[in-house]
C-alpha positions in Angstrom: 0.0 0.0 0.0 1.1 3.6 -0.5 2.2 4.5 3.0 5.0 6.3 4.8 5.4 5.6 8.5 7.6 8.1 10.3 9.1 6.4 13.3 11.1 7.7 16.2 13.5 4.9 17.2 14.5 6.5 20.5 17.9 7.7 21.6 19.8 4.6 20.7 19.3 1.5 22.8 17.1 -1.4 21.6 15.2 -1.2 24.9 14.1 2.3 24.1 12.4 1.4 20.8 8.6 1.3 21.3 6.6 -1.9 20.4 4.7 0.0 17.8 7.9 1.1 16.1 9.3 -2.4 16.2 6.1 -3.8 14.6 6.3 -1.2 11.8 10.0 -2.0 11.1 9.3 -5.8 10.9 6.6 -5.3 8.3 8.3 -2.5 6.3 9.0 -3.0 2.5 11.6 -0.2 2.8 13.4 1.8 5.5 14.8 5.2 4.8 17.1 7.1 7.2 20.4 8.5 8.2 23.0 5.7 7.8 24.2 6.0 11.4 20.8 4.9 12.8 20.6 1.6 10.9 22.9 -0.1 13.4 20.1 0.2 16.0 17.3 -1.4 13.9 19.0 -3.9 11.6 18.0 -7.0 13.6 14.4 -6.0 13.3 14.2 -5.8 9.5 12.8 -8.7 7.5 14.7 -10.3 4.6 14.2 -8.4 1.4 13.6 -5.0 3.1 15.0 -2.2 1.0 17.4 0.0 3.1 18.1 3.5 1.9 20.6 5.2 4.0 22.2 8.6 3.4 24.6 10.9 5.2 23.9 14.0 7.4 22.1 17.0 6.0 20.4 14.9 3.4 16.9 15.2 4.9 15.1 16.4 1.7 16.8 13.7 -0.3 15.7 11.0 2.1 12.1 12.3 2.1 12.0 12.3 -1.7 13.3 8.8 -1.9 10.6 7.7 0.7 7.8 9.2 -1.5 9.2 7.6 -4.6 9.2 4.2 -3.0 5.7 4.7 -1.4 4.3 5.9 -4.7 5.3 2.5 -6.1 3.0 0.9 -3.7 5.4 0.1 -0.9 5.1 0.6 2.9 8.1 2.8 3.8 9.3 3.5 7.3 11.3 6.8 7.7 13.4 6.7 10.8 14.6 9.5 13.1 16.4 9.2 16.4 14.5 10.1 19.5 11.0 11.3 18.5 10.7 11.9 14.8 8.4 14.9 15.5 11.0 16.7 17.6 13.7 18.2 15.3 13.1 15.1 13.1 11.6 14.0 9.8 7.9 14.3 10.6 7.3 18.0 9.7 9.3 17.6 6.4 7.4 14.5 5.3 4.0 16.3 5.9 5.2 19.4 4.1 6.5 17.4 1.1 3.3 15.4 0.9 1.4 18.7 0.5 4.0 20.0 -2.0 3.8 16.8 -4.2 0.0 16.6 -4.0 0.3 12.8 -3.5 -2.2 10.4 -2.1 0.4 8.6 0.0 -0.9 7.8 3.5 1.2 9.3 6.3 1.4 7.8 9.8 3.6 9.1 12.7 4.8 6.9 15.5 6.2 8.6 18.6 9.5 7.7 20.1 11.4 8.4 23.4 13.1 11.7 22.8 16.7 12.4 23.6 15.8 14.9 26.2 13.4 12.5 27.9 16.1 9.8 28.0 18.6 12.4 29.3 16.1 13.6 31.9 15.5 10.1 33.2 19.3 9.6 33.6 19.7 12.9 35.4 16.8 12.3 37.9 13.7 14.5 37.5 14.8 17.8 36.0 11.6 18.3 33.9 9.1 17.9 36.7 7.6 21.3 35.8 7.1 23.5 32.7 9.9 23.0 30.2 10.9 23.9 26.7 13.4 22.6 24.1 15.6 24.9 22.0 18.0 23.9 19.2 21.1 26.0 18.9 21.6 25.0 15.2 21.3 28.2 13.1 21.5 26.3 9.8 17.7 26.8 9.2 16.8 29.3 11.9 18.5 32.8 12.2 20.5 33.2 15.4 18.5 36.4 16.2 15.4 34.2 16.4 17.1 31.6 18.5 18.4 34.2 21.0 14.9 35.6 21.4 13.7 32.1 22.3 16.5 31.7 24.8 15.6 35.0 26.5 11.9 33.9 26.5 12.8 30.6 28.2 14.9 32.5 30.8 12.1 35.1 31.5 9.5 32.3 31.8 11.7 30.4 34.2 11.4 27.2 32.0 13.5 24.2 32.5 15.3 24.2 29.2 16.5 21.3 27.1 19.2 22.3 24.6 19.5 20.3 21.3 22.4 20.7 18.9 24.5 22.6 21.4 27.8 22.5 19.6 29.5 21.1 16.5 32.9 21.6 14.8 31.6 24.7 12.9 29.2 26.0 15.7 31.2 26.5 18.8 30.2 29.9 20.2 26.4 29.6 20.5 26.5 27.5 23.7 28.8 30.1 25.2 26.3 32.9 24.4 23.5 30.8 25.8 25.4 30.4 29.1 26.1 34.2 29.2 22.4 35.0 28.7 21.3 32.5 31.4 23.9 33.9 33.9 22.5 37.4 33.5 19.3 36.2 35.3 19.6 32.7 36.7 21.7 31.9 39.7 25.2 30.5 39.0 24.1 27.6 41.3 21.3 26.6 38.9 21.7 22.8 38.3 22.8 21.8 34.8 22.9 18.3 33.6 24.1 16.9 30.3 24.2 13.5 28.7 26.3 12.4 25.8 25.2 9.6 23.6 22.2 8.9 25.8 21.1 5.3 25.7 24.2 4.1 23.8 27.3 2.3 24.8 29.3 5.5 24.9 26.8 7.2 27.3 28.2 9.8 29.7 26.1 11.6 32.4 27.3 14.7 34.2 25.7 17.2 36.6 27.2 20.6 37.4 26.0 24.2 37.9 25.3 27.0 35.5 28.4 28.8 36.8 30.7 25.8 36.5 29.3 24.5 33.3 32.2 24.1 30.7 30.9 24.3 27.1 34.1 22.6 26.0 32.9 19.4 27.7 30.1 18.8 25.2 29.7 18.0 21.5 26.9 17.5 18.9 25.9 14.2 20.5 25.1 15.9 23.8 21.8 17.0 25.3 21.9 19.7 27.9 19.2 20.4 30.5 19.2 23.6 32.5 17.0 23.7 35.6 14.6 26.5 36.6 14.8 28.7 39.7 13.3 25.9 41.9 15.5 23.0 40.6 18.0 21.5 43.0 20.4 18.5 43.3 19.9 15.8 45.9 21.6 12.4 46.1 23.3 13.0 42.8 20.1 13.8 40.9 18.5 17.0 39.6 15.0 17.5 40.9 12.6 20.2 39.7 9.6 20.0 42.1 6.1 20.1 40.7 4.8 21.8 43.9 3.1 19.0 45.8 5.2 19.6 48.9 5.2 23.3 48.4 1.4 23.3 48.7 1.7 21.9 52.2 4.8 23.7 53.4 5.0 26.9 51.3 6.0 30.0 53.2 4.8 32.2 50.3 1.8 34.2 51.4 -1.0 35.0 48.9 0.1 38.7 48.7 3.7 37.7 47.9 2.5 35.2 45.3 0.5 37.9 43.5 3.6 40.2 43.6 5.8 37.4 42.2 3.3 36.7 39.4 3.2 40.4 38.6 7.0 40.7 38.4 7.1 37.7 36.1 4.5 39.3 33.8 6.4 42.6 33.8 9.7 40.9 33.1 8.2 39.2 30.1 6.9 42.5 28.7 10.1 44.5 28.9 11.4 45.8 25.6 14.9 44.8 26.7 15.7 41.6 28.4 19.4 42.0 29.1 19.4 44.8 31.7 22.0 44.3 34.4 20.4 42.6 37.4 20.5 45.6 39.8 18.9 47.9 37.3 16.4 45.3 36.3 15.3 44.7 39.9 14.8 48.5 40.5 13.0 48.7 37.1 10.6 45.9 38.0 9.7 47.6 41.3 9.1 50.9 39.5 6.9 49.4 36.9 5.0 47.3 39.4 4.3 50.4 41.5 3.2 52.7 38.6 2.1 50.2 35.8 4.1 52.6 33.6 6.4 50.9 31.1 7.9 54.3 30.3 10.0 53.6 33.4 12.1 51.4 31.1 13.1 54.6 29.3 13.3 57.1 32.2 14.7 55.1 35.1 18.4 55.6 35.5 20.7 53.7 37.9 24.4 54.3 38.2 26.4 51.2 37.4 26.0 48.7 40.3 24.2 51.3 42.4 21.6 48.8 43.7 24.2 46.2 44.3 26.6 48.5 46.2 23.9 50.0 48.3 22.6 46.6 49.3 26.1 45.6 50.1 26.3 48.5 52.6 23.0 47.5 54.1 24.0 43.9 54.4 27.4 44.7 56.0 25.7 47.1 58.5 27.5 50.1 57.2 24.3 51.7 56.1 21.7 52.0 58.8 19.5 55.0 58.0 17.2 56.1 55.2 16.2 59.8 55.1 13.2 60.8 53.1 11.8 64.2 52.0 8.2 63.5 53.0 6.5 61.1 55.4 4.7 59.3 52.6 8.0 57.8 51.4 8.6 56.4 54.9 5.1 54.9 54.9 5.9 53.0 51.7 9.2 51.5 52.8 8.5 48.0 54.1 8.7 47.8 57.9 9.5 44.1 57.8 12.6 44.7 55.7 13.7 47.6 57.9 13.3 45.4 61.0 15.0 42.4 59.4 18.0 44.4 58.4 18.3 46.6 61.5 17.5 49.7 59.5 15.6 53.0 60.3 13.7 55.2 57.9 13.1 58.8 59.0 11.5 62.0 57.8 12.2 65.3 59.6 9.0 67.1 58.5 7.3 66.3 61.8 10.3 67.6 63.9 9.2 70.8 65.7 12.5 72.4 64.8 11.6 72.3 61.1 8.9 74.9 61.1 11.0 77.2 63.2 14.0 76.9 60.9 11.9 77.3 57.7 10.3 80.5 59.0 13.5 81.9 60.3 15.6 81.2 57.2 12.9 81.7 54.5 13.2 78.2 53.1 10.7 75.4 52.5 9.9 72.9 55.3 11.4 70.1 53.3 14.6 72.0 52.8 14.7 72.6 56.5 14.1 68.9 57.1 17.1 68.0 55.0 19.3 70.4 56.7 18.5 68.9 60.1 18.8 65.4 58.7 22.3 66.1 57.3 23.4 67.4 60.7 22.5 64.1 62.4 22.8 61.6 59.5 25.2 63.0 56.8 26.0 59.5 55.5 22.4 58.1 55.2 20.6 56.9 52.0 18.5 59.9 51.0 15.3 59.2 49.1 13.2 62.0 47.5 9.7 61.4 46.1 8.0 64.8 46.3 10.1 67.9 46.9 12.7 69.1 44.3 13.8 71.9 46.7 14.8 69.2 49.2 16.9 67.4 46.6 18.5 70.7 45.6 19.2 71.4 49.2 21.0 68.1 49.6 23.1 68.9 46.5 24.1 72.2 48.0 25.1 70.6 51.2 27.2 68.0 49.4 29.0 70.7 47.5 29.8 72.4 50.8 31.2 69.2 52.2 28.5 68.9 54.9 26.7 65.8 53.5 28.3 62.5 52.4 25.3 60.3 51.4 25.7 56.6 51.0 23.3 56.9 48.0 20.6 59.1 46.5 17.1 58.2 45.2 16.0 61.1 43.1 12.3 60.8 42.2 10.6 64.2 43.0 7.5 64.8 40.9 6.0 68.0 39.5 6.5 70.9 37.2 8.8 73.5 39.0 12.5 72.8 39.4 11.9 69.0 39.1 14.1 68.4 36.0 16.7 70.8 37.3 17.0 69.1 40.7 17.6 65.8 39.0 20.3 67.3 36.7 21.9 68.8 39.8 22.4 65.4 41.4 24.0 63.6 38.4 27.5 65.2 38.6 28.2 63.5 42.0 29.9 60.5 40.3 31.1 58.9 43.5 27.6 58.6 45.0 25.4 55.7 43.9 22.2 57.2 42.4 18.8 56.1 41.2 17.1 58.8 39.2 13.6 59.0 37.6 14.3 61.3 34.7 12.0 64.2 33.7 8.8 65.3 35.6 7.7 61.9 36.7 8.3 60.6 40.2 6.4 60.4 43.5 6.5 59.1 47.0 5.4 55.7 45.9 8.3 55.5 43.5 10.9 56.6 46.0 9.6 54.1 48.5 9.6 51.1 46.1 13.1 52.0 44.9 14.2 51.8 48.6 12.5 48.4 48.8 14.4 47.3 45.7 17.7 48.0 47.5 16.6 46.3 50.7 15.5 43.1 49.0 18.2 42.8 46.3 19.2 39.4 47.7 15.8 38.2 46.3 16.5 39.5 42.8 18.2 36.4 41.2 15.2 34.2 42.2 12.7 36.9 41.0 11.0 36.5 44.4 9.8 39.9 45.6 7.5 40.5 48.6 9.2 38.6 51.3 8.5 41.4 53.8 4.9 42.0 52.9 
């Protein structure tokens, strides 16, 4: 009969060939495939079976030969390793059937894929959502592949990597590792299996940071865990969440915030922001629902990281704000956990007296008093440009030495100028919301981004809610 059966023969061992594929091979009039694969199926073929084997990169030729034989009335089995529908011959056969306008019947038989076999040898790395990406850019532009890699990272997918490296394609796996390390922890488990299911099989488990691309070749499948994956008893485990439902310490409010951050991260125009800037940006967008923050939020290089380092070491103990609303938005749980204090001087009885006597605004007076008592604090501005300008003046006079500045005053008078005034202080880590936009809520959330930077790699905000 005029029929082509596309069969996945599994990764290589006889035990991994499914009974339905074995049955198809035993009754085939002809078998077409890459010559290397015939060693795995030869004992299953009946006498007189026509064997058509070709070299690599001859997929179209093999498909055409299969149709020619089938159109002669033969039952033809086209073989692929793993599952023929995953980077295999199945799509090509269906496309060619349409192109030829033939009445040849097509049947597809699934097989055990290479990444499934590799996963079973590594433990349980694909216990949750996963994706597969081929690094071969022979038929797919690298720009498209890189977009898919970034999407997998953003979506926190366990990721199976096919065609990771060959003699002519050596750099792509290095670029993939670079992209993953921008967002995933260096401790993320990575497993790879060479020649899965075959006599030459090699199984290795390492971490994203220690992974050596020179240790793999074109016969290797790589599996990168997600943010929840871990190694136990020499196996990679990605939990489905059964125990988490019973023991999770994530409160409903935190879960909503985590889901929101994941959504925001997926919608950013640029996915390769440095981690500190990205963490501040996610907080800013979450607070305002304004994706223009991606354009107007400025952070000095490593500003978030360095300020968190001062907090964690105990060097930075105080946050000074221009208005009380900023203090209200800074998480009390984070302040308590880190031994921090957030203060606003507007309520101090000395402020009104100083403002009246010196002809300045109350927020200016509050900053003058704050600098006298806490010259090396982190200063956060979410309302009053005059207060920010006052701090700049005191820095120039050598009276203030801030650990950092968050410049997010809002309004129409002197707002832009105040932000320009703060930028020349190159030695002070700064976060600036450019232009007229800002607000107490923004200043507070940027403080929170600093206080929780140790949660950034896991994309797990809201611990202190």
